[in-house]
VOGU-3710 file (C-alpha; in Angstrom, 3 decimals, decimal comma):
1> mkiilsidgg> 23,413/-27,978/72,898  24,467/-28,259/69,546  22,286/-27,196/66,396  22,319/-29,395/63,163  21,132/-27,706/60,041  20,003/-30,359/57,123  19,108/-29,150/53,636  17,409/-31,612/51,071  18,000/-31,912/47,164  15,353/-30,464/44,934
11> girgivpaai> 17,111/-28,449/42,191  15,747/-24,907/41,868  13,276/-25,512/44,866  16,320/-24,938/46,805  15,258/-21,159/46,784  12,580/-22,258/49,059  14,566/-23,315/52,307  17,179/-20,506/51,322  13,949/-18,123/51,727  13,032/-19,799/54,922
21> lgyleekiqd> 16,487/-19,014/56,428  16,254/-15,590/55,384  13,221/-15,448/57,396  14,829/-16,686/60,518  18,019/-14,608/59,939  15,923/-11,426/59,949  13,817/-12,451/63,004  17,301/-13,160/64,850  18,569/-9,658/63,764  15,461/-8,424/65,282
31> itgderlkig> 15,727/-10,402/68,494  19,539/-9,517/69,077  19,612/-6,022/67,618  22,550/-6,854/65,382  21,845/-6,309/61,607  25,032/-7,473/60,927  24,367/-11,121/62,299  24,256/-13,782/59,900  22,415/-17,037/60,371  25,252/-19,501/58,959
41> slfdfvagts> 27,451/-18,430/62,146  24,772/-19,859/64,393  24,818/-23,537/63,645  27,238/-26,041/64,582  26,996/-28,455/61,843  25,572/-28,042/58,243  24,621/-30,738/55,836  23,487/-30,442/52,258  22,676/-32,621/49,222  22,346/-31,291/45,791
51> tgsivgslml> 20,865/-28,112/45,792  21,067/-28,092/49,512  24,694/-28,443/49,293  24,710/-25,222/47,465  22,828/-23,344/50,033  24,626/-24,960/52,800  28,050/-23,917/51,535  27,345/-20,337/50,568  26,088/-19,860/54,008  29,601/-20,986/55,249
61> ipkeskdgei> 31,964/-19,101/53,085  34,052/-16,589/55,109  34,257/-13,076/55,095  37,820/-11,679/54,727  39,180/-10,968/58,213  42,027/-9,850/59,960  44,306/-12,177/61,657  42,880/-13,497/65,130  39,439/-12,477/64,352  36,528/-14,984/64,599
71> lkpkfkmsei> 35,511/-16,182/61,175  32,167/-14,833/60,067  29,851/-15,626/57,075  30,399/-13,661/54,025  26,961/-13,852/52,565  23,365/-12,741/54,163  20,657/-15,066/53,320  18,879/-12,596/50,988  22,075/-12,472/48,741  22,006/-16,246/48,807
81> vkmyvelgdn> 18,226/-15,924/47,413  19,360/-13,407/44,774  22,336/-15,912/43,809  19,335/-18,560/43,336  17,580/-16,460/40,624  20,721/-15,920/38,839  21,532/-19,779/39,155  18,280/-20,472/37,816  18,814/-18,306/34,769  22,234/-20,498/33,913
91> vfkknpwhsi> 22,176/-23,804/35,243  19,055/-24,845/33,176  19,553/-22,900/30,153  19,432/-25,066/26,925  21,935/-24,886/24,125  20,389/-25,368/20,904  23,531/-27,194/19,308  23,856/-29,391/22,336  20,305/-30,477/22,270  20,475/-31,407/18,657
101> ktlwgltgpk> 23,769/-33,180/19,435  22,321/-35,294/22,230  18,618/-35,569/20,746  17,611/-33,454/23,584  19,018/-35,703/26,235  18,308/-38,744/24,909  21,881/-39,714/23,888  23,784/-37,427/26,345  23,486/-35,013/29,279  20,598/-32,369/28,698
111> ylasnietpl> 22,676/-29,627/29,929  26,302/-28,378/29,574  28,857/-28,933/32,160  29,688/-25,274/31,934  26,068/-24,088/32,881  26,926/-25,082/36,480  30,632/-24,884/36,680  30,827/-21,276/35,684  28,371/-19,904/38,385  29,728/-22,297/40,983
121> ltfmdhykls> 33,340/-20,936/40,336  31,926/-17,422/40,584  30,251/-17,873/43,873  32,701/-20,102/45,358  35,910/-19,077/43,939  38,746/-21,303/45,130  37,864/-21,936/48,648  38,546/-25,163/50,061  36,447/-27,102/52,454  39,230/-26,194/55,288
131> dlikpcmfsg> 38,328/-22,584/54,421  34,657/-22,832/55,502  33,578/-21,426/58,873  31,824/-24,332/60,513  31,741/-28,288/60,276  29,969/-29,453/57,317  29,024/-32,436/55,221  28,066/-32,770/51,604  27,169/-35,971/49,839  28,030/-37,360/46,498
141> ydikerrvnf> 27,981/-41,012/44,857  31,515/-41,747/43,171  30,009/-43,874/40,248  33,344/-45,167/39,446  34,193/-46,694/42,654  30,594/-47,127/43,382  30,956/-45,632/46,909  29,133/-43,187/48,679  31,074/-40,113/49,896  30,327/-37,640/52,667
151> ytnsdenkky> 32,750/-34,769/52,156  33,373/-33,343/55,411  35,793/-30,795/56,780  36,188/-31,677/60,386  36,269/-35,529/60,736  39,266/-37,032/62,435  40,713/-38,444/58,938  40,856/-34,834/57,410  40,497/-36,569/53,807  38,659/-33,996/52,198
161> vdyylkdvir> 39,715/-30,872/53,939  41,809/-29,688/50,936  39,092/-30,348/48,240  37,836/-27,248/46,466  34,466/-26,397/47,289  33,436/-25,817/43,748  34,280/-29,285/42,920  32,575/-31,061/45,682  29,372/-28,900/45,197  29,690/-29,766/41,624
171> gstsipsyfp> 29,517/-33,417/42,167  26,787/-33,143/44,756  24,443/-31,518/42,136  25,173/-33,819/39,244  22,048/-35,100/38,432  22,325/-38,082/36,104  21,023/-37,618/32,680  20,854/-33,918/33,384  24,507/-32,985/33,767  27,608/-35,090/33,058
181> pahfkegtne> 29,463/-36,536/36,341  31,779/-34,335/38,126  35,347/-35,417/37,617  38,271/-34,100/39,644  41,312/-35,078/41,493  42,711/-34,102/44,642  46,403/-35,777/44,985  46,072/-39,330/44,230  42,176/-39,484/44,707  40,172/-39,431/41,648
191> ntiidggvfa> 36,558/-38,574/42,145  33,698/-39,262/39,458  30,807/-38,029/41,330  26,878/-37,921/40,539  24,027/-36,417/42,790  24,140/-37,277/46,422  20,260/-37,290/46,063  20,636/-40,887/44,861  21,086/-42,026/48,318  20,764/-39,204/50,679
201> nnpslaayie> 18,098/-36,625/49,347  17,421/-35,873/52,949  20,723/-35,850/54,649  19,630/-35,235/58,389  20,104/-38,713/59,531  23,472/-38,878/58,046  24,333/-35,541/59,440  23,253/-36,397/62,909  25,470/-39,609/62,677  28,527/-37,512/61,415
211> vsktlydgki> 28,448/-35,063/64,182  29,582/-37,767/66,522  32,832/-37,603/64,804  33,170/-33,931/64,088  32,047/-31,923/67,083  33,883/-33,663/69,718  37,516/-33,657/68,900  37,496/-37,059/66,951  36,101/-38,705/70,054  32,839/-40,949/69,491
221> kkfdpnelmv> 30,169/-39,552/71,786  26,978/-41,121/72,483  23,974/-40,079/70,133  21,731/-37,971/72,633  18,866/-35,964/70,987  18,520/-34,263/74,290  21,801/-32,626/73,434  21,181/-31,961/69,716  18,653/-29,911/67,871  18,248/-30,979/64,042
231> islgtgqfkq> 16,725/-28,461/62,034  15,805/-30,356/58,397  14,918/-28,121/55,714  12,779/-29,840/52,633  12,383/-28,076/49,450  8,736/-28,287/49,085  5,967/-30,713/49,536  3,827/-31,559/46,527  1,321/-34,017/45,384  3,000/-37,064/44,099
241> ksfsynkish> 1,992/-38,445/40,687  -0,031/-41,692/41,075  0,289/-44,776/39,075  -2,660/-47,216/38,652  -2,103/-51,028/38,506  -3,660/-51,063/35,152  -1,215/-48,371/33,701  1,968/-50,047/35,249  1,490/-53,830/35,368  2,878/-54,238/31,730
251> wgkaqwmipm> 5,824/-51,459/32,112  9,289/-52,533/31,294  12,595/-50,771/31,747  11,856/-47,767/29,599  8,759/-47,091/31,117  9,983/-47,243/34,684  13,153/-45,257/34,278  11,834/-41,770/34,919  9,202/-42,676/37,535  11,583/-44,715/39,339
261> idvlltshse> 13,954/-41,611/39,741  11,172/-39,821/41,397  9,936/-42,350/43,700  13,447/-43,075/44,911  14,216/-39,253/45,807  10,928/-38,481/47,277  10,535/-42,000/49,226  14,205/-41,256/50,615  13,182/-38,055/52,125  9,918/-39,425/53,699
271> vtdyemkklf> 11,856/-42,541/55,257  14,581/-40,347/56,607  11,877/-37,953/58,188  9,983/-40,922/59,747  13,360/-42,484/61,087  14,389/-39,190/62,689  10,722/-38,551/64,247  11,117/-42,197/65,812  14,601/-41,468/66,979  13,798/-38,445/68,463
281> ssydslhnyk> 10,590/-39,784/70,168  12,313/-42,802/71,764  14,241/-40,088/73,832  11,435/-38,004/74,479  13,065/-35,118/72,485  10,878/-34,797/69,450  10,811/-30,828/70,061  14,487/-30,952/69,319  13,744/-32,239/65,687  12,427/-29,652/63,448
291> rlnppliqas> 11,447/-30,548/59,924  10,183/-27,586/57,803  8,884/-28,543/54,397  6,416/-25,926/52,811  3,429/-27,190/50,649  4,172/-26,092/47,067  0,537/-24,391/46,342  1,512/-22,094/43,274  4,948/-23,373/42,251  5,620/-26,333/39,862
301> ssaldasren> 7,066/-29,425/41,669  9,841/-29,710/38,643  13,153/-29,332/40,220  14,296/-27,945/36,901  11,498/-25,178/36,294  13,906/-22,243/36,780  11,479/-19,835/34,657  11,271/-16,446/36,390  7,613/-17,209/36,650  8,125/-20,430/38,787
311> vtkllldakt> 10,845/-18,965/40,813  8,465/-15,964/41,834  5,994/-18,697/42,678  8,434/-20,512/44,594  9,399/-17,471/46,746  5,636/-16,782/47,096  5,002/-20,331/48,653  7,743/-19,851/51,013  6,466/-16,492/52,100  3,095/-18,105/52,628
321> yteinkemln> 4,436/-20,619/54,722  6,374/-18,297/56,875  3,299/-16,004/57,352  1,096/-19,113/58,441  3,967/-20,456/60,709  5,181/-17,112/62,066  4,689/-18,019/65,589  6,525/-21,580/65,106  9,365/-19,846/63,414  9,742/-16,992/65,525
331> tlareicdin> 9,892/-19,491/68,561  12,639/-21,153/66,856  14,482/-17,904/65,970  14,520/-17,520/69,845  15,519/-20,844/70,791  18,469/-20,475/68,344  19,507/-17,349/69,931  19,254/-18,799/73,347  21,309/-21,877/72,575  24,014/-19,547/71,132
341> yliphye> 23,853/-17,388/74,389  22,464/-14,323/72,432  20,866/-11,821/74,674  17,370/-11,490/73,404  15,423/-7,924/73,894  11,855/-8,657/73,496  9,657/-5,604/72,844
//
């Protein structure tokens, strides 16, 4: 059986799935008795959109190894969680002069490109997609070519293997109006990329389809949910803002712009979750589809609220979720061990 990991978009809320993966990693270390084991090595395919692409890619960056050694992840999940705290401090930091110049985001991107590009370079250096230890897929939308891009490192075309990770993730996280589009070239290929969340905020279904081309030596394999486990991580459930008929019936373009972005992002994730449940249910394999999406009780639902106070609340909500769902998560950790033929020792 193959294990697919999929991580949603959601800005700073990406720290929530990172924390849940951290819990699973610690539990797997307890089960195996190996404190050096990192969870990134236990998935067969990793997909991420926007903030999910940051978490997913950091999990797969290789640790330096000697020739002939099996590549292992460089970072523990606890380290990635700490990186998110640092990312929040930098990515959504306002520059007074830039704010004035753009009329606080009305006539230009709200944040400087360097806010995200500098930390991405720091964490991802000059690794390429081909350097990552596992097959993966990160989404981005080419606004110039009006084309969906799934940046993969293991499909038969090998089109994106030489792309720099920092460029791909920069594109996948380019939220329209908040950051300028990512613009980079690889050979003759020009990329003008905005956030993959505009079409695949929950990339689990796209990942499920993509594995047929990446995990089986280029041979298209029948989609069989009995042979695949999909672990789909959301960035937090929260009460959606409602709009009454009387309020919206006379709205025009200006009023619809912001609410429509929110509706598109949240509805896509919900539809994908619905489709995945139906797909796995049709094969009597719903147990192989795991959707983990904690409710946000204390934290703000804003993807951009990277204040220390809100980051702390996001981590508390993730901790509350793991404590309430400890039995389910512990069982999942054991399943991951069993699928990877790791010998568990139960106390």
